[in-house]
N, C-alpha and C positions, 0 to 999 in steps of 0.2 A: 504494500500500500504506500510505503514511503517512495518506492521507485515510481509508482504510478503518479503520485503527487508531483514529482519532479519532471516526469517525462511524458505525461499524457498529451495527446493531441487536442488542440482547441477546436472542438467540433460544436456546431450550433445547438444540437440537442442536449449537450452537456451543461448548458447554461441555464437549465430549467429543471424543476421537479414536477412539471406538469405531466401527468400520466398520459394525456392525449399525445403530446409531443414525443414522449419517450416511445409510446406504442407505435406511432407513425414511423419514427426512425428505425425501430426494430423490424417492422414489416418491410420497409424499403430495403434494408440491409440484409434481409434473409438470403437473397440470391444475387446481391449487387455489391460491387466494390464501393468503398467509401467515396472515392473521388468522383464516381458516376452518380451515386445516390444523393450526394450533397445538394446539388442544384435542384433535383426533384423534390427533396425535402423542403427547401426554401420556397419553391413554387407552390407546393401543397399548403404550407403554413400561411402563405400570403393569400391564397384564394379561399382556403378553408381554415381559418384561425382557431376554430373550436370544433369539438366533436358534433355539435348541433348543426354547424354550418356544413359539415361533410354529410351528415345524415339527410339534410334537405336538398342536396345536390342530385341532379339526374345521373343515373349510372353512366350514361353515354359521356357526360362531361368528365366524370372521374376517370373513365378508361382513356379518354383523349389526353388528359393531363398525365396519365401514367405511361402513355405511348413511348416505347423505346426501352422500357425497363424489363420487359419480358415477364414470364410467369404471371400472367394476367389474373389468375385465380386469387392472387394476393390482393389485387385492387378490388375485385368483386367481394371478397370476404371482408376486407376493410370497410367497404361501404355498407355491407349487410350488418356488420357488427355495430357500426355507428348508428344505424337505424334502430337496432335492438336496444342500444343504450338509451336512445331517445324515448323508446316506447316502454321499456321495462325498468329503466333507472332514471326516468325523467330528465334525460340529457346530462346526468352527472356520471362521470367515469366511476365504475365500481372500485371499492377500496379494499376488498379482501381477495385473497389468492383464488379461491374457488370460483368466485363470480367473474374474475378476470379470465381464468382458464376456460370458463364456459362460453366466452365470446367466440364467434365463428372465426376460424383461421388462427386462433391463438393456441399455441402448443405449450408444452411444459417449460421450454426455454424462455419464450416470450413472456409468459405469465410470471416466471421467476424474475426476469429482468425488470418488468414494470413494478411488481410488488416490492422488490428490494430497493430499486433506485427511487421510485416515486414515494413509497410509503415506509421505507426502512424496515420491511418485514423480512424475517429470516428464511428466505428461499433462495436456493442456488440457481444460477443461470448458466446452463451448460450448452454452449454452442460448439462449433467445430474447432475454434481456437482453444477453448478450455479442454476439450477432449485430447487435443494434441499435446498440450502442456502437461496434463496429468499422466497421459500414457508414457511420455518420456520421463517425467519426474519419478514415477514409481515403477517404470519398466513393465507396464501392463501388457501381457502377451495375448490377452483375449481380444479378438477383433473388435474394433470400436463400432463397426457397422452391424454387429450382432446384438441380439436382445440382451444376452448375458454381459457383453462388453459395455453396452450403454448403461445397464443397471449398475455395474461395478463402478464406473466412473461417476455416475450420479451419486452413489452412496459415498464415494470419496469426497465429492464436492460438499455434500451435506456435513460430513465429519469435519472438514476444514473450515467451513463457513463460520466466521466470528459473530458473536451475538451483537457486537457494536459495529455500526456502519457496514452491514452486509452488502448494500448496493455498491459502495465504493470498492469493496473487496472483489465483488463479481466483475466490475468494470476493469479492475486491475489485472485480473487473470486473463480476461478477454484481450486487453490491450497488450499484455505480454505475448500472447499468441499471435497477435496481429503485427506487432512491431519487432519482436526478438525471436520468439520460438516459431520461426517460419516453416512452412512445409518443405521448401528446398532452401539450402544454404542458410540455416538458422545462425543467428548472431550470438553464439554461445559465450563468446568472450565478454560480452556486455550484459549477460543475464544475471539478475540479482539473486537467483536461486541455483546458480551453477554448482556450488559445492554440494548441494543436496540431490542433484539430478543423477538418477541411475543411468540413463542413456549416455550422458556426457562422461560420467566416471568410467563407464565400460566401453567407450568409443563406439556406441551403437545408435547415435542420434538419428542417422538416416534409416535405421531399421524400424523406427517407431513414428507414427502409430501403425499398428498392424490392421489390415483390412481383409475381408473375406474375398473380395474380388469385384470386378466391375460388372455392371448390368449390361446385358447385350443390347447393342444399338440397333434400332429398327430403321430400315431405309424406306422412304416414301417418295414416289415420283408424282409430281403435280404438273399437269398441263392446264394452265390458266387461260380462260377465254376472256380477253379484254375487248368487249363488244361496245362499239360506239354507233350512234345514229342521231343525225341532226343536232349535233352539239351536246348530246347526252351520253352517259356511260352507264353500263349495267353493273351494279355491285350487289354483293350478297352479305346478309347479316348471319354470322355463324351462331346458330342456336344449339347445335348438338353438343353433347358433353365430350368434346375433343379439345385439341389445342386451340387457343385463341377464341374461346367461347365469349360471345358478346362483342367481338370485333368484326370488322368488315374485310372482305376480300372480293374476289371475282368468282363467277361460276367456274367449276374445275372438274377435270377428268383425272381421277387418281388411279394409278396402276401399280402393279408389283414390280414392273421393270420399265425402262425408258420406252417412250413411243417415238418412233421415227417420224420426222416431219411429213414425209410422203404418205405415211399411214394414218396421220392424225384424223383427217376427215372420213376415213374408212372405219374408224373405231366404232364398235357396236354401242359403246357408251355415249357416243356423240348425240344421238337422237334422244337418249334418256336424259341428258343434261339440258339440251336446248335444241329446238328445231328452227333452223334459219334457212330461208329459201335463198339459194345461190349466195352463200357467204363468200366474202372477198377477204382473203388473208393478206393484209398489207405488210406485215412484218412478223418475224419470229425472233424472239430474244435469244441471247446466249443463255447457257444454263446457269442458274443461280443456285448456289449451295448454301443452305442455312442449317446450322447445327444447334439442336436443342439438347436437353440433358440426356435423354435416352432415344432420341430420334435424329435422323439425318435427312433433311429434305432436299430433293433435287427438283427445282422448279424451272419451267420454261413458260414464257408468256406469248400467246398468239394474239396479235393485234388484228382484230376482225371488224370490218365495216359491214353493218347490216343494211342491205340495199332496200329492204322493206321493214316495216314496223313489225316487231315480234308480238303476236297476240297472246300466246300462252307462255308466260314467264315461269321459270323454275321456282320452286318453293323458296321463300326467304330472299328472293331477288327483287330489285326495284331500280328504276331509272333515277339518276340525278344529273344535274348539270356538271360538265367536266370541271368547270372553275370552282365548284363547291366541294371537290374531293378532299381538300385539306380540312374540312369541317368534321370529317368522319374518322373515328378511331380505327386504325389499321395496325396489324403486326409489322414488325421491323422489315421483314422480307418484302412485304407489299409496299411499304413506304419507300424503300430503296428503289424499287422499280418505278413507282409513281413519279418520284422526283427526277429520276434519270430519263424516263421515256415520255411521261405525260405532262407533268407540271414544270416544263422547262420554261426559261424566260420567253421563248418565242410563243408558246401556247398561252402564257399569261398576259402577254402584251395586247 
């Protein structure tokens, strides 16, 4: 804790004990680096300064502000939890661990962080940094991604948690993992607990933490239909429980292997997705590769001009003006294509 006091980063959410601000920062940083999440945090606080302000916002606006952070279920859960607080807690952030833990999208770690930092309650906050620090410190050989491993490290965190200033202690251990006890090339020479570290003493720092193994990555091939007609473009709202739920993209043909350009219009799925009389393919993009946690997306965009108005639209699809594309929340993959091929300076002028 002395080390933390002297070396901690000056982060905006650390200047407050407001549980809403702490919660927001923790949700943003769950799958995001600090340098990227910082600006998003400031934008959210500016637009939604209180949990009540967030609760009253349309989900579309929340997702649009979140655009680019990925893992959009975090934003949907954040919004749903804010509404729940408004309804069940009269807009006041809950003050006990169990009530915090009951919020949608709030797990054991996030609840522990909020309870200890905002309310000084004795609950550990065990994130990836903490797991790495403790696995090295005590030489824990149980895989940290196993149920047994997670339980062992949590019990260790409970045992070490001081009754005084538990929130500061939790932040100190997390900061140690983020700044010193790094996954690769840890800065052991400047570690305040070097003398007590099992991994350092036994020259096994790179051997910890131990994991069971990586999850198999699934390949998905997406052929997007970017259809325009008389200054409008056809977009789709993703409603199914898949990646990017609640965001927008284009009608798509998904396949288990790449579709050759020459075979595109001959695909059986073509008529299932959309029926266009004499479609004119103006352009075919290069292949875009987008990597998610357990999926690898291979996307190609077909720029198609509809010579006639499409009477029967696919489910969840609708027309908008091309110039209004920026108003809709889209995943990063789609945003990259839109900015490169559609909303160029020429099209906006």
